[in-house]
C-alpha positions as CSV (number, residue, x, y, z in Angstrom):
1,M,10.9,-81.9,12.5
2,K,12.9,-80.3,15.3
3,R,15.6,-79.4,12.8
4,I,13.1,-77.8,10.4
5,L,11.7,-75.7,13.2
6,L,15.2,-74.5,14.1
7,Y,15.9,-73.5,10.5
8,L,12.5,-71.6,10.4
9,L,13.4,-69.7,13.6
10,F,16.8,-68.9,12.2
11,F,15.5,-67.5,8.9
12,S,12.7,-65.6,10.6
13,S,15.3,-63.9,12.8
14,L,17.0,-62.7,9.6
15,L,13.9,-61.3,7.9
16,P,14.1,-57.9,9.6
17,A,17.7,-57.5,8.4
18,L,16.8,-58.7,4.9
19,K,13.8,-56.4,4.6
20,A,14.5,-53.1,2.7
21,Q,14.5,-50.3,5.3
22,T,13.1,-46.9,4.4
23,V,14.0,-43.5,5.8
24,V,11.8,-40.5,5.1
25,S,13.6,-37.2,4.5
26,I,12.4,-33.6,4.4
27,H,14.0,-30.2,4.1
28,V,12.9,-27.2,6.2
29,N,14.6,-24.1,4.8
30,A,12.3,-21.3,6.0
31,T,10.9,-19.6,9.0
32,I,8.8,-21.6,11.4
33,N,5.2,-20.8,10.7
34,P,1.8,-22.6,10.5
35,A,2.6,-23.9,7.0
36,T,6.0,-25.3,8.2
37,A,4.3,-26.9,11.2
38,E,1.7,-28.5,8.9
39,F,4.4,-29.8,6.6
40,I,6.3,-31.5,9.4
41,H,3.1,-32.9,10.8
42,H,2.3,-34.5,7.5
43,A,5.8,-35.8,7.1
44,I,5.6,-37.5,10.5
45,G,2.3,-39.1,9.4
46,K,3.9,-40.3,6.2
47,A,6.8,-41.8,8.0
48,E,4.4,-43.6,10.4
49,T,2.3,-44.9,7.5
50,K,5.4,-46.3,5.7
51,K,6.7,-47.7,9.0
52,A,10.0,-45.9,8.2
53,E,13.0,-46.5,10.4
54,C,13.1,-42.7,11.1
55,L,12.2,-39.3,9.8
56,I,15.2,-37.0,9.0
57,I,14.4,-33.2,9.2
58,H,17.1,-31.2,7.4
59,L,16.8,-27.9,9.3
60,N,18.0,-24.4,8.4
61,T,15.9,-21.7,9.9
62,P,16.4,-18.3,11.5
63,G,13.4,-18.9,13.9
64,G,9.7,-18.3,13.8
65,L,6.5,-18.3,15.7
66,L,6.5,-19.8,19.2
67,K,3.0,-21.3,18.8
68,S,4.0,-23.1,15.6
69,T,7.2,-24.3,17.3
70,R,5.2,-25.8,20.2
71,N,3.0,-27.7,17.6
72,I,6.1,-29.1,15.9
73,V,7.8,-30.1,19.2
74,G,4.5,-31.8,20.3
75,D,4.3,-33.8,17.1
76,I,8.0,-34.9,17.4
77,M,7.5,-35.9,21.1
78,E,4.4,-37.9,20.2
79,S,5.7,-39.5,17.0
80,S,5.7,-43.3,16.9
81,V,8.7,-43.1,14.4
82,P,12.1,-41.8,15.6
83,V,12.8,-38.3,14.5
84,V,16.3,-37.1,13.6
85,V,16.9,-33.4,13.2
86,Y,19.9,-32.7,11.1
87,I,21.2,-29.1,10.9
88,A,22.5,-29.1,7.3
89,P,24.1,-28.2,4.9
90,A,27.2,-26.3,5.7
91,G,26.3,-22.8,6.6
92,A,22.9,-23.7,8.0
93,D,21.6,-22.3,11.2
94,A,19.1,-23.5,13.8
95,G,18.3,-20.2,15.4
96,S,15.6,-19.4,18.0
97,A,12.7,-21.7,17.2
98,G,15.2,-24.1,15.5
99,V,16.9,-24.7,18.9
100,F,13.6,-26.0,20.4
101,I,13.0,-28.3,17.4
102,T,16.5,-29.6,17.4
103,L,16.6,-30.4,21.1
104,S,13.2,-32.2,20.9
105,A,14.5,-34.7,18.4
106,N,15.3,-38.3,19.3
107,I,18.6,-37.8,17.7
108,A,20.1,-34.3,17.0
109,A,22.9,-34.0,14.5
110,M,24.8,-31.2,12.8
111,A,26.9,-30.9,9.6
112,P,30.3,-29.3,9.8
113,G,30.2,-25.5,9.5
114,T,26.8,-25.1,11.1
115,N,25.6,-23.4,14.3
116,I,22.8,-23.5,16.8
117,G,21.5,-21.1,19.4
118,A,20.3,-17.6,20.1
119,A,16.8,-18.6,21.2
120,H,16.1,-15.3,23.1
121,P,12.6,-14.0,22.4
122,V,12.6,-10.9,20.1
123,T,10.1,-8.2,21.1
124,G,9.2,-4.8,20.0
125,G,8.7,-1.6,21.9
126,E,5.0,-2.3,22.4
127,V,5.9,-5.1,24.9
128,D,6.5,-3.8,28.4
129,S,9.2,-5.2,30.7
130,I,6.8,-7.3,32.8
131,M,5.3,-9.0,29.7
132,Y,8.8,-9.4,28.2
133,G,9.9,-11.2,31.4
134,K,6.9,-13.5,31.2
135,I,7.6,-14.4,27.6
136,T,11.3,-15.1,28.4
137,N,10.5,-17.2,31.5
138,D,7.9,-19.2,29.6
139,A,10.3,-19.9,26.7
140,A,13.0,-20.9,29.2
141,A,10.8,-23.3,31.0
142,F,9.6,-24.8,27.7
143,I,13.2,-25.4,26.5
144,R,14.4,-26.8,29.8
145,T,11.5,-29.4,29.7
146,I,12.6,-30.4,26.2
147,A,16.3,-30.7,27.1
148,K,15.5,-32.7,30.2
149,K,13.2,-35.1,28.3
150,R,15.9,-35.8,25.8
151,N,18.8,-35.9,28.3
152,R,20.6,-32.9,26.8
153,N,22.4,-29.9,28.4
154,V,19.6,-28.2,30.4
155,Q,21.8,-25.3,31.5
156,W,22.9,-24.5,28.0
157,A,19.4,-24.7,26.8
158,D,18.3,-22.2,29.5
159,N,21.2,-19.8,28.5
160,A,20.3,-20.1,24.8
161,V,16.9,-18.5,25.7
162,R,18.0,-16.1,28.5
163,R,21.4,-15.0,27.2
164,S,21.3,-15.9,23.5
165,Y,24.1,-18.5,23.7
166,S,25.1,-20.0,20.4
167,Y,27.3,-23.0,19.6
168,S,29.2,-24.3,16.6
169,E,28.8,-28.0,15.8
170,T,31.9,-29.0,17.7
171,E,31.0,-27.0,20.8
172,A,27.4,-28.4,20.7
173,L,28.8,-32.0,20.5
174,Q,31.2,-31.4,23.4
175,D,28.5,-29.9,25.6
176,T,25.9,-32.7,24.9
177,V,23.6,-30.3,23.1
178,I,23.6,-32.7,20.1
179,D,24.4,-36.3,19.6
180,L,26.7,-36.4,16.6
181,I,28.3,-34.6,13.6
182,A,27.9,-36.0,10.1
183,K,29.1,-34.7,6.8
184,N,26.2,-36.0,4.8
185,D,23.1,-38.2,4.8
186,G,25.0,-41.3,4.1
187,E,27.4,-40.8,7.0
188,L,24.5,-39.9,9.2
189,L,22.6,-43.1,8.4
190,K,25.7,-45.2,9.2
191,M,26.4,-43.4,12.5
192,I,22.8,-43.8,13.8
193,D,22.6,-47.4,12.7
194,G,22.2,-49.6,15.8
195,K,21.3,-46.7,18.1
196,K,18.6,-47.3,20.7
197,V,15.8,-44.7,20.7
198,E,13.2,-44.3,23.4
199,L,9.6,-43.6,22.1
200,N,6.3,-43.4,23.9
201,S,5.6,-46.9,22.7
202,G,8.9,-48.2,23.9
203,E,12.5,-48.7,22.9
204,V,13.5,-49.3,19.3
205,I,16.8,-50.0,17.6
206,L,17.5,-48.1,14.3
207,R,18.5,-50.1,11.2
208,T,19.6,-47.5,8.8
209,A,23.0,-48.5,7.4
210,S,21.6,-49.6,4.1
211,A,18.2,-47.9,4.3
212,K,16.6,-46.3,1.2
213,I,16.0,-42.5,1.6
214,E,12.6,-41.3,0.4
215,T,12.3,-37.6,0.1
216,Y,9.0,-35.9,0.9
217,E,8.5,-32.4,-0.3
218,M,6.0,-29.6,0.3
219,G,2.9,-29.6,-1.9
220,F,2.0,-26.6,-4.0
221,I,-0.5,-25.3,-1.4
222,E,2.0,-25.7,1.4
223,K,4.6,-23.8,-0.6
224,L,2.2,-21.0,-1.4
225,L,1.1,-20.7,2.3
226,N,4.7,-20.8,3.4
227,V,5.6,-17.9,1.0
228,I,2.6,-15.7,1.9
229,S,3.3,-16.2,5.6
230,D,6.2,-13.8,5.2
231,P,5.2,-10.5,6.8
232,N,6.4,-8.5,3.8
233,I,4.4,-10.6,1.4
234,A,1.3,-10.4,3.7
235,Y,1.7,-6.6,3.8
236,I,2.0,-6.2,0.0
237,L,-1.0,-8.5,-0.6
238,L,-3.0,-6.4,1.9
239,M,-2.2,-3.2,0.0
240,L,-2.8,-4.7,-3.4
241,G,-6.2,-5.8,-2.2
242,F,-7.0,-2.2,-1.1
243,Y,-5.8,-0.8,-4.4
244,G,-7.9,-3.3,-6.4
245,I,-11.1,-2.8,-4.5
246,M,-10.7,1.0,-4.5
247,F,-10.0,1.1,-8.3
248,E,-13.0,-1.1,-9.0
249,L,-15.2,1.2,-6.8
250,Y,-14.1,4.3,-8.7
251,S,-14.3,2.6,-12.1
252,P,-17.2,0.2,-12.0
253,G,-17.2,-2.5,-14.7
254,T,-13.4,-2.7,-15.0
255,I,-13.7,-6.2,-13.3
256,L,-10.0,-7.2,-13.4
257,P,-8.8,-4.8,-10.6
258,G,-11.7,-6.0,-8.4
259,I,-10.9,-9.7,-9.0
260,I,-7.2,-9.1,-8.2
261,G,-8.2,-7.1,-5.2
262,V,-10.5,-9.7,-3.7
263,I,-8.0,-12.6,-4.3
264,S,-5.2,-10.5,-2.7
265,L,-7.3,-9.6,0.3
266,I,-8.3,-13.2,0.9
267,L,-4.6,-14.3,0.8
268,A,-3.6,-11.4,3.0
269,F,-6.2,-12.3,5.6
270,Y,-5.0,-15.9,5.6
271,S,-1.5,-14.7,6.0
272,L,-2.3,-12.2,8.7
273,Q,-4.3,-14.7,10.7
274,T,-1.1,-16.9,10.9
275,L,0.9,-13.9,12.1
276,P,0.8,-11.9,15.4
277,V,-1.1,-9.0,14.0
278,N,-1.5,-5.7,15.9
279,Y,-5.0,-4.5,15.0
280,A,-4.0,-0.9,15.9
281,G,-1.7,-1.1,12.9
282,V,-4.6,-2.3,10.6
283,A,-6.8,0.5,11.9
284,L,-4.1,3.1,11.1
285,I,-3.6,1.8,7.6
286,A,-7.4,1.9,7.0
287,F,-7.5,5.5,8.4
288,A,-4.6,6.4,6.1
289,L,-6.6,5.2,3.1
290,L,-9.6,7.3,4.3
291,L,-7.5,10.4,4.6
292,F,-6.2,9.9,1.0
293,I,-9.7,9.6,-0.3
294,L,-10.8,12.8,1.6
295,E,-7.8,14.6,0.2
296,I,-9.2,14.0,-3.3
297,K,-12.7,15.3,-2.3
298,I,-11.8,18.1,0.1
299,V,-9.4,21.0,-0.4
300,S,-7.1,20.7,2.5
301,H,-3.9,22.1,0.8
302,G,-2.1,18.7,1.5
303,V,-2.9,18.4,5.2
304,L,-5.0,15.3,4.8
305,A,-2.4,13.7,2.4
306,I,0.4,14.3,5.0
307,G,-1.8,12.8,7.7
308,G,-2.4,9.8,5.5
309,I,1.3,9.3,4.8
310,I,2.1,9.5,8.6
311,S,-0.8,7.2,9.5
312,L,0.3,4.6,6.8
313,I,3.9,4.6,7.9
314,L,2.9,4.2,11.6
315,G,0.4,1.5,10.8
316,S,2.9,-0.4,8.7
317,M,5.5,-0.3,11.5
318,M,2.9,-1.6,14.0
319,L,1.1,-4.1,11.8
320,I,3.2,-7.2,13.0
321,R,3.6,-7.6,16.7
322,T,6.8,-9.1,18.0
323,G,7.3,-11.2,21.1
324,S,5.7,-14.4,19.7
325,G,8.8,-15.4,17.8
326,D,11.4,-14.3,15.3
327,I,9.3,-13.8,12.2
328,G,10.9,-10.5,11.5
329,R,9.4,-7.1,10.8
330,I,8.1,-5.6,7.6
331,S,11.1,-4.2,5.7
332,W,11.6,-0.4,5.7
333,T,12.2,-0.6,2.0
334,V,8.8,-2.2,1.5
335,I,7.1,0.3,3.8
336,I,8.6,3.4,2.2
337,S,8.0,2.1,-1.4
338,T,4.4,1.1,-0.6
339,T,3.7,4.5,1.1
340,A,5.0,6.4,-1.9
341,V,3.1,4.3,-4.4
342,T,-0.1,4.6,-2.3
343,A,0.2,8.4,-2.1
344,L,0.7,8.7,-5.8
345,F,-2.1,6.2,-6.5
346,F,-4.7,8.2,-4.6
347,L,-3.5,11.7,-5.3
348,F,-2.9,11.4,-9.0
349,V,-4.5,8.3,-10.5
350,I,-7.8,8.3,-8.6
351,G,-7.6,12.1,-8.4
352,M,-7.5,12.4,-12.2
353,G,-10.4,9.8,-12.4
354,I,-12.6,11.9,-10.1
355,K,-11.8,15.1,-12.0
356,A,-12.7,13.3,-15.3
357,Q,-16.0,12.3,-13.7
358,R,-16.7,16.0,-12.8
359,L,-16.0,17.3,-16.3
360,K,-19.1,18.6,-18.2
361,P,-20.5,16.1,-20.7
362,A,-19.0,16.5,-24.1
363,T,-22.0,15.0,-25.9
364,G,-25.8,15.1,-25.6
365,I,-28.2,17.9,-24.6
366,N,-26.2,18.9,-21.5
367,A,-23.1,19.5,-23.6
368,L,-24.6,22.8,-25.0
369,V,-25.2,24.3,-21.5
370,D,-22.7,27.2,-20.9
371,E,-21.6,27.1,-24.5
372,T,-21.4,30.4,-26.5
373,G,-22.8,31.2,-29.9
374,I,-24.0,34.1,-32.1
375,A,-27.5,35.4,-32.6
376,N,-28.4,34.7,-36.2
377,E,-31.2,37.3,-36.0
378,I,-32.8,39.7,-33.5
379,L,-34.0,37.8,-30.4
380,S,-37.1,39.6,-29.2
381,P,-37.4,37.3,-27.4
382,S,-37.2,34.4,-29.8
383,G,-35.1,33.7,-32.9
384,M,-32.4,31.6,-34.3
385,V,-28.8,31.3,-32.9
386,L,-25.7,29.6,-34.2
387,V,-24.1,27.3,-31.7
388,H,-21.4,24.7,-32.6
389,G,-22.0,25.5,-36.2
390,E,-25.6,24.5,-36.0
391,L,-28.8,26.7,-36.1
392,W,-31.0,26.4,-33.0
393,Q,-34.4,27.8,-32.1
394,A,-33.6,30.1,-29.1
395,E,-35.3,32.4,-26.6
396,S,-33.6,35.2,-24.8
397,V,-33.9,35.3,-21.0
398,S,-32.0,38.6,-20.7
399,G,-34.0,40.9,-22.9
400,E,-33.6,41.8,-26.6
401,I,-30.4,40.5,-28.3
402,N,-29.3,42.0,-31.6
403,K,-28.2,40.1,-34.6
404,G,-24.5,39.2,-34.5
405,E,-24.2,39.5,-30.7
406,K,-22.6,36.7,-28.7
407,V,-25.0,34.6,-26.6
408,R,-24.5,32.0,-23.8
409,V,-26.7,28.9,-23.5
410,K,-28.3,28.9,-20.0
411,D,-30.7,25.9,-20.4
412,M,-32.3,23.7,-23.0
413,K,-35.8,22.2,-23.1
414,G,-36.5,19.8,-25.9
415,F,-34.9,21.3,-28.9
416,K,-35.2,25.0,-27.8
417,L,-32.3,26.9,-26.2
418,F,-32.7,29.6,-23.6
419,V,-29.8,32.1,-23.9
420,E,-28.5,35.3,-22.5
421,K,-26.0,37.9,-23.7
422,A,-22.5,36.6,-23.3
């Protein structure tokens, strides 16, 4: 009986080694935004549900929003599954927000030919020196806390924020910014096998040498939200929404432009609420559209149109605030192209539509008003006139009109024309 118990204990100790291990893997190749943060949050949840050995985040990012970065770092710090951030493939960069995420990982790794650093906050001219200092100090304190928690180079982390320090993979390894360099996933799993990782729940030992990698990808909605979180896409959607709504208002019943406009505006509003929007920029863009409309209705000899163009350019430049992360600005190419298209749209397309609306009706009773004809007989004051090749009963409002004289239609009541000498 004693021998049987010993055998059972021996085999039970082998069960963890015999059990097939799983590693969840994701790829983040985009700016850090709310969609990216949500994707990483779901990936950590999936790894926890599957009781995976670890989650590997393949990271390649130029940076992003500080708020989203904080959410990601918080999720990594609270994860009950070890998180490995792997800057890969060759040529990848963990810039700005990527530095915070990499340093927060339980294990930080880089592929050959990659780099990390330059986490200095990027700001625009609308941020004064005092606010700029606060932003920098806050980011520096945040990254020092992360580095200290993970026993990484605190001084380099501070310099990455304050002085935009950057490292290659070999420099990062030498200066204890990362833990290892791996050529690929297979090598990475072998190198981290047996490593001890400290979690909030306690210390765990990784068993990854023969683990099965299960890739988790963004869903369609997450991909869509990630795409429209780009400032350029948000700006284009906003303008498309304005175009669609305005076209529908000027041509009621067209339906399609209105549908496209509403969908574009909803997507634009979602995108803008995930970005640091400057509402002065939104106001300037709305004011520009108002000026374009007034240019069509009021004779200003181009003054309103010029004001609209200037307002649209300024509003586009100011639309996205900087200082909350490296999300980039709206491209000048997009701004200039959109401004030109908007000006043409309002001054020509809608302008022609309004002119068409103001044209005198070509059919019906009112079509005869101001038309000319010939008196078919003496009008003293009534008689017959020939208008548009048709004989009409007419009455002169300008005295007697001789047969054969030209007349102009002034009014029409029923089927009787009131005419005068042309």
